[in-house]
Every structure is written in structure tokens, then in C-alpha cells.
C-alpha positions in Angstrom: 193.4 -97.6 44.5 195.3 -99.3 47.3 194.3 -99.6 50.9 196.0 -100.1 54.3 194.5 -100.4 57.7 195.8 -97.8 60.2 194.3 -98.4 63.6 190.5 -98.3 63.0 190.8 -96.4 59.8 190.9 -97.8 56.2 193.3 -95.5 54.3 192.9 -95.4 50.6 195.7 -94.1 48.3 197.1 -94.0 44.8 200.7 -94.8 43.9 202.7 -94.5 40.7 206.3 -94.6 39.6 209.6 -95.6 41.1 212.3 -93.3 42.7 212.5 -91.0 45.7 209.1 -90.9 47.5 206.9 -87.9 47.1 203.8 -87.8 49.3 200.9 -85.6 48.2 198.2 -84.2 50.5 195.1 -82.8 48.8 193.1 -79.8 49.7 189.7 -79.5 51.3 186.7 -81.1 49.5 189.2 -83.1 47.5 190.8 -86.6 47.5 193.7 -88.3 45.7 192.0 -87.7 42.3 193.1 -84.1 42.6 196.7 -85.3 41.9 196.0 -87.2 38.7 198.2 -84.9 36.6 201.0 -85.2 39.1 200.7 -89.0 39.4 201.0 -89.1 35.6 203.6 -86.4 35.2 206.1 -87.0 37.9 206.1 -90.8 38.2 208.9 -91.1 35.7 211.3 -89.9 38.3 209.6 -90.3 41.7 207.4 -92.7 43.6 204.3 -90.6 43.9 201.8 -91.4 46.6 198.6 -89.5 47.1 196.2 -90.4 50.0 192.6 -89.9 50.5 192.8 -88.1 53.8 190.7 -89.4 56.7 187.2 -88.3 56.1 187.7 -87.9 52.3 187.4 -90.1 49.2 187.5 -93.8 49.9 189.1 -93.5 53.3 187.0 -94.0 56.4 185.1 -91.0 57.7 186.2 -89.4 61.0 184.4 -87.5 63.8 183.8 -83.8 63.4 186.1 -83.2 66.4 189.2 -84.1 64.5 191.8 -81.4 64.2 195.2 -81.0 62.4 197.1 -83.1 65.0 194.8 -86.0 64.4 195.4 -85.8 60.6 199.1 -85.3 61.0 199.5 -88.3 63.4 197.5 -90.5 61.1 199.7 -89.4 58.2 202.7 -90.5 60.2 201.1 -93.9 61.0 200.2 -94.4 57.3 203.8 -93.7 56.2 205.1 -96.2 58.8 202.7 -98.8 57.3 204.3 -98.2 53.9 207.9 -98.2 55.3 208.5 -94.7 54.0 211.1 -93.1 56.2 212.1 -89.8 54.6 209.6 -88.8 51.9 209.3 -85.4 50.3 205.9 -84.0 51.4 203.7 -81.8 49.2 200.5 -80.3 50.6 198.1 -78.0 48.8 195.8 -75.6 50.5 194.3 -77.4 53.5 196.9 -80.2 52.8 199.7 -77.6 53.3 198.5 -77.0 56.8 198.4 -80.7 57.4 202.0 -80.9 56.1 203.1 -78.1 58.5 201.5 -79.8 61.5 203.1 -83.0 60.4 206.4 -81.3 60.4 205.8 -79.9 63.9 205.0 -83.4 65.3 207.3 -85.5 63.2 210.1 -83.2 62.1 212.6 -86.0 61.5 210.4 -87.6 58.7 210.1 -85.1 55.8 213.1 -84.8 53.5 211.6 -81.5 52.2 208.3 -79.6 52.1 206.4 -78.3 49.2 203.6 -76.0 50.3 201.3 -75.1 47.4 198.6 -72.5 47.7 199.4 -72.6 51.4 198.4 -71.1 54.6 199.8 -71.2 58.1 196.2 -72.2 58.9 193.4 -69.7 58.1 193.8 -68.2 61.6 197.6 -67.9 61.0 197.3 -66.2 57.5 194.0 -64.3 57.3 192.2 -61.6 59.2 189.8 -62.8 61.9 186.8 -61.5 60.1 187.8 -63.4 56.9 188.4 -66.6 58.9 184.9 -66.3 60.4 183.3 -65.6 57.0 185.0 -68.5 55.3 184.3 -70.9 58.1 180.6 -70.0 58.1 180.4 -70.2 54.3 182.0 -73.7 54.2 179.8 -75.0 57.0 176.7 -73.6 55.3 177.7 -75.4 52.1 177.9 -78.8 53.8 174.6 -80.0 52.5 174.3 -78.0 49.3 173.7 -79.6 46.0 176.6 -80.2 43.6 175.6 -77.1 41.5 175.7 -74.9 44.6 178.8 -76.2 46.3 181.1 -73.4 45.1 179.1 -70.9 47.2 181.0 -72.1 50.2 184.4 -72.0 48.4 184.5 -68.8 46.2 187.7 -67.9 44.5 188.9 -71.4 43.9 189.2 -71.0 40.1 190.8 -68.3 38.0 188.7 -66.8 35.2 190.8 -68.8 32.7 189.6 -72.2 34.1 187.7 -74.0 31.4 184.1 -75.4 32.0 185.5 -78.9 31.6 188.1 -78.3 34.3 185.6 -76.8 36.7 183.2 -79.8 36.1 186.0 -82.2 36.8 186.9 -80.6 40.1 183.3 -80.2 41.2 182.7 -83.9 40.6 185.4 -84.6 43.1 184.0 -82.0 45.5 180.6 -83.4 45.3 182.0 -86.8 46.4 183.6 -85.1 49.4 180.7 -82.9 50.5 179.1 -82.9 53.9 176.3 -85.1 52.5 178.8 -87.9 51.7 181.4 -87.4 54.5 179.5 -85.5 57.3 182.3 -85.8 59.9 185.3 -85.4 57.6 183.9 -82.4 55.8 183.3 -80.5 59.0 186.5 -81.6 60.6 188.5 -80.2 57.6 186.6 -76.9 57.9 187.0 -76.6 61.7 190.7 -77.6 61.6 191.5 -75.0 59.0 189.6 -72.2 60.8 191.2 -73.1 64.1 194.8 -73.5 63.0 197.4 -70.8 63.6 200.8 -72.3 62.7 202.9 -69.1 62.7 204.9 -70.2 65.7 206.2 -73.2 63.7 207.4 -71.4 60.6 210.8 -70.1 62.0 211.6 -73.6 63.3 211.5 -75.3 59.8 214.9 -76.6 58.9 214.2 -78.7 55.8 214.3 -77.3 52.2 210.9 -75.7 51.5 209.3 -74.6 48.3 206.3 -72.3 48.4 204.4 -72.8 45.1 201.5 -70.4 44.3 199.3 -69.4 41.4 199.6 -65.7 40.4 195.9 -65.2 40.5 195.1 -67.1 43.7 192.2 -65.4 45.5 191.9 -68.0 48.3 195.6 -67.8 49.4 196.8 -64.5 47.8 200.5 -63.8 47.2 200.7 -61.6 50.3 200.2 -64.9 52.3 203.0 -66.5 50.3 205.3 -63.5 51.0 204.5 -63.8 54.8 205.4 -67.5 54.7 208.6 -66.8 52.8 209.6 -64.2 55.4 209.0 -66.5 58.3 210.4 -69.9 57.0 214.3 -69.7 57.0 214.7 -72.3 54.3 211.9 -71.2 51.9 212.0 -70.2 48.3 208.9 -68.9 46.5 207.8 -69.8 42.9 204.8 -68.2 41.3 203.0 -69.8 38.3 201.6 -67.0 36.0 198.0 -66.8 35.1 196.4 -69.4 37.3 194.5 -69.5 40.6 194.3 -71.6 43.8 194.4 -75.0 42.0 197.6 -74.4 40.1 198.2 -78.2 40.0 195.2 -78.7 37.8 195.1 -75.4 35.9 198.8 -75.5 34.9 200.0 -79.0 35.6 203.0 -78.8 33.3 204.3 -75.7 35.0 203.4 -77.0 38.5 205.2 -80.3 37.8 208.2 -78.6 36.4 208.7 -76.5 39.5 208.3 -79.6 41.8 210.8 -81.5 39.7 213.3 -78.6 39.6 213.1 -78.2 43.4 213.4 -81.9 44.2 216.4 -82.3 41.9 218.1 -79.4 43.7 217.3 -80.9 47.1 218.9 -84.2 45.9 222.0 -82.4 44.8 222.5 -80.3 48.0 
């Protein structure tokens, strides 16, 4: 782990490889460990950087009042600290909404966007009743035990996920629960429930890859199709047989799609 100070926050992150910079933004209840297979698998061609978002992992906790603009502006400040001017930006699930808000506020920075298991915020991609139910479930899970955490986040895994994989992901989730990061956990939940980024989608001008698992129940393929229809530069790639966390369920296929897309961007 590396660390930099950004204003009053200590930002922890992982870095591997050498080449064009690829910045990875994890999902809710995760931290940079979620990208272990990408740090290993893509660092032969790219400089891969994965932060612990504010309120997650080894980064400082933040107030419950934080919303997507706070996370996006802190991301911009972190990148300036690292002298990264035009990285590729990959966000998964909640991290995809951070990536979109980052593009809204700092559109000159990303060389491309990769939006995995993505939403235009929950409010921008799901029915209002579904948003309310998810928000309530996640907040109710804030102080649950490790064994009960998934009650707040149903549908994260496909039925093909192994017990070992589920245990690995839940270990990370337990470290990012409301018991450990009381402000950050709730800020992530509130920011996802509040966000409606649909107005931004037609304004995106950088190459954009939408990357989804075929069996994703959290962000189903109809959400992917909606994003593809609204983002002028978007292409959609679907990984067969996996769910919401395609980067851990099918890392070889996930990494291959990322590599293919970034090579195409470099050649365009």
C-alpha cells in the first residue's frame, strides 16, 4: 500500500506495472483489494492504480453527508498529487457512478471510461421503489455481523460463485462495514441512492466501454442497454455466466476485455 495526503484525508492506494495509467474505482463495501486480479493481470501493459476510496479501506473515513461530487473532486485531487493527467478510468458498480460524476466535473482528465456493472446512479437506472428498498436494506445492514452482511446486498454473486470466492469478498466487505467506517459506509449508500446521472450520459465524448456480467442481478443487462443507448461513444461487452462482480468471478475474461478496449483506444 502507498499513501498520499489530500487536504485532510489520507488516501491509500495500490500501484503496479508500467505503461499508460489505468485508475480503478471499487464498488460499495469494497476497497482496492477488490482489484487484486486486475493489478496482477494488467500490470504487464499498464500502470494500474487502485485507490481505497474515502471512507473505505485504509483511507480516512468521511462524514455521512458526502455525496458523489465530494468523491469525484477528491479523486481529481488525488490524481493531481500523483501527476496523472490523462488516465483511463475504470469504475465498478458504485465506482462507475463516481467515474461518471468525475467526468461531469473534470471532463478533460479521463482518456477513456470503462463502466463495469454500472448505473447512472440508482435513481438514474432503477425504479423509485427499488431504489428505496435497496437504500433501506443497505442502511439496515450497516451494523450487521459479517455472516449477515449480504442481507443488505442481495444478488451480488451468481450461483456459480465458489464458497472460497464469496468468503474472500465478504472478508473485504466486513472491513468496510458500517461498524468499521460508519461515515463512509453510509455516505456510499446515500450517494448511490441519491444519484441520477442520466443528464450527463449524452454529453460523454471519450471512448466508453460498458462491461457487464450476463447474470448480473444488481445491475441487469437492461440497465446496460439503457446506458449504451444514451452514451454516444459507448460499446457494450457482456461476460457470459457471471454476475455483478465479473472482475473477480471471471478475471481472465474481464481483463481481456479491458485490454482489448484500451489497445483500440490507443490506436484510434
